[in-house]
C-alpha positions in Angstrom: 0.0 0.0 0.0 1.1 3.6 -0.4 0.9 4.4 3.3 2.5 1.5 5.0 2.7 2.5 8.6 1.2 -0.4 10.6 -1.7 0.3 12.9 -2.4 -3.0 14.6 -5.4 -1.7 16.5 -7.3 -1.4 13.2 -9.2 -4.2 11.5 -7.3 -5.4 8.5 -10.3 -5.2 6.2 -13.5 -3.2 5.9 -16.9 -4.5 4.7 -18.2 -1.6 2.7 -21.8 -0.5 2.0 -21.7 -2.2 -1.4 -21.2 -5.5 0.3 -17.5 -5.8 -0.7 -14.7 -6.4 1.7 -11.5 -4.4 1.0 -8.2 -3.6 2.6 -8.5 -1.1 5.5 -6.3 1.5 3.9 -8.7 2.6 1.2 -11.2 3.8 3.8 -14.6 4.8 2.5 -13.6 7.3 -0.2 -15.1 6.1 -3.5 -12.1 7.4 -5.4 -9.7 5.5 -3.2 -11.9 2.4 -3.2 -11.8 2.4 -7.0 -8.0 2.7 -7.0 -7.8 -0.2 -4.6 -10.1 -2.4 -6.7 -8.9 -1.6 -10.2 -5.2 -0.6 -10.0 -3.4 -1.4 -6.7 -1.6 -4.8 -6.9 -2.5 -5.4 -10.6 0.6 -6.4 -12.5 1.9 -3.6 -14.6 4.3 -4.3 -17.4 4.2 -1.1 -19.3 7.5 0.7 -18.8 6.1 4.2 -19.0 3.3 3.4 -16.6 5.8 1.9 -14.2 7.9 5.1 -14.5 4.9 7.3 -13.8 4.1 5.3 -10.7 7.6 5.4 -9.3 7.7 9.2 -9.8 4.4 9.7 -8.2 5.4 7.6 -5.2 8.4 9.9 -4.9 6.2 12.9 -4.9 4.1 11.3 -2.2 7.0 11.1 0.2 5.8 12.9 3.4 2.2 13.1 2.1 -0.8 10.8 1.9 -1.3 8.8 -1.3 -4.9 10.0 -1.7 -3.5 13.5 -2.0 -1.3 12.4 -4.9 -4.1 10.3 -6.4 -6.4 13.3 -6.5 -3.7 15.3 -8.2 -2.7 12.6 -10.6 -4.3 14.0 -13.7 -2.8 17.4 -12.9 0.6 15.7 -12.7 0.1 14.0 -16.1 -0.8 17.2 -17.7 2.1 19.1 -16.1 4.7 16.4 -16.9 3.7 15.6 -20.5 2.0 12.3 -19.6 5.2 11.3 -17.9 6.9 10.8 -21.2 10.5 10.2 -20.2 11.9 11.8 -23.3 9.9 15.0 -22.7 10.6 15.2 -19.0 14.4 14.6 -19.5 14.5 17.7 -21.7 13.1 20.0 -18.9 15.3 23.0 -18.3 15.4 25.5 -15.5 12.6 27.6 -17.0 10.3 24.5 -17.2 11.2 23.7 -13.6 10.2 27.2 -12.5 6.9 26.9 -14.4 6.2 23.7 -12.6 6.9 25.4 -9.3 4.1 27.8 -10.1 1.6 25.0 -10.9 -0.8 24.7 -8.0 -2.2 21.5 -9.4 0.9 19.4 -8.4 3.2 19.1 -5.4 5.5 22.1 -5.7 8.6 20.7 -4.2 11.7 21.8 -6.0 13.8 18.8 -5.1 11.1 16.4 -6.2 10.5 18.2 -9.5 14.2 18.3 -10.3 14.5 14.7 -9.2 11.8 13.7 -11.7 13.9 15.3 -14.5 17.0 13.4 -13.3 15.0 10.2 -13.1 13.8 10.6 -16.6 17.3 11.0 -17.8 18.3 7.8 -15.9 15.4 6.0 -17.5 16.6 7.0 -21.0 20.2 6.0 -20.1 18.8 2.5 -19.2 16.8 2.3 -22.4 19.9 3.3 -24.4 21.7 0.4 -23.0 19.0 -1.8 -24.4 17.2 -2.5 -21.1 13.4 -1.9 -20.9 12.4 -0.3 -17.6 9.7 -2.9 -17.1 12.3 -5.7 -17.4 14.5 -3.9 -15.0 11.8 -3.5 -12.4 10.4 -7.0 -12.7 13.8 -8.5 -12.4 13.6 -7.6 -8.7 11.0 -10.3 -8.2 12.3 -12.7 -10.9 9.5 -11.7 -13.2 6.7 -13.1 -11.1 4.3 -11.4 -8.6 5.1 -12.3 -5.0 1.8 -13.0 -3.2 2.3 -12.4 0.5 -1.3 -12.5 1.7 -0.7 -10.7 5.0 -3.2 -11.7 7.7 -2.8 -8.6 9.8 -1.9 -4.9 9.2 1.3 -5.5 11.2 2.3 -8.2 8.6 2.7 -5.6 5.9 6.4 -4.4 5.8 7.5 -0.9 5.0 10.3 -2.3 2.9 11.9 -5.6 2.1 15.2 -7.1 1.0 14.0 -6.9 -2.6 13.0 -3.2 -2.3 16.3 -2.4 -0.7 18.2 -4.1 -3.5 16.1 -2.4 -6.2 16.4 1.0 -4.5 20.2 0.6 -4.5 20.2 -0.3 -8.2 17.9 2.6 -9.1 20.0 5.1 -7.1 23.1 3.8 -8.8 21.6 4.6 -12.1 20.8 8.2 -11.1 17.1 7.9 -10.1 16.0 10.2 -7.3 13.5 9.8 -4.5 13.7 6.0 -4.7 14.4 4.9 -1.1 13.4 1.4 -0.2 10.1 2.4 1.3 9.1 4.4 -1.8 10.2 1.6 -4.0 8.2 -1.0 -2.0 5.1 1.2 -2.3 5.6 1.2 -6.1 6.2 -2.6 -6.1 2.9 -3.1 -4.2 1.0 -0.7 -6.5 2.3 -2.2 -9.7 1.8 -5.8 -8.7 5.4 -6.9 -8.3 4.1 -7.9 -4.9 0.5 -8.6 -3.9 -0.1 -7.4 -0.4 -3.9 -7.4 -0.4 -4.9 -8.5 3.1 -6.5 -11.9 3.6 -10.3 -11.5 3.4 -10.0 -8.6 0.8 -12.0 -9.4 -2.3 -8.9 -8.7 -4.4 -6.8 -11.3 -2.6 -5.9 -14.2 -4.8 -5.0 -17.6 -3.5 
């Protein structure tokens, strides 16, 4: 999940008014519930989509994921659909323009980090390595289904996210600490952390 702080006093799942049981973290916000049902934990193999999610998780650092989710379309507009080639060309003037955009998170370090990450993405591509292949290599190409029973069973990071974080940093990606990377791995289906009892949980 994108906020991974364990709160053991909470029930791990919620039975919603529509009769569907979901992981606790999506609460009762219909927007968040739809994200939980349709996106979170679904295996994503499109390199550009993976790049977008990794960058958005970087922007989320210190904030709630629902804040980023509500701004996602603004981010897509502001960052040229997260096209790595476009973002990699951003200059100081473009960064300043983004810093004036109230529709996104106006954090200079994160905006500049997105540009550097786009350049790192292109460097990887120029070496003949698809970003999707690079990311999925962290789990040997297969979703890891953890099926946590309790909220406390969901880690903030894992050995795999630490290793992937180290590799990403080595390539020049920014805001890719192991917790951010694990959130991206969860969201993009590299790992499946839907809680036991959630309707999205698979055997």
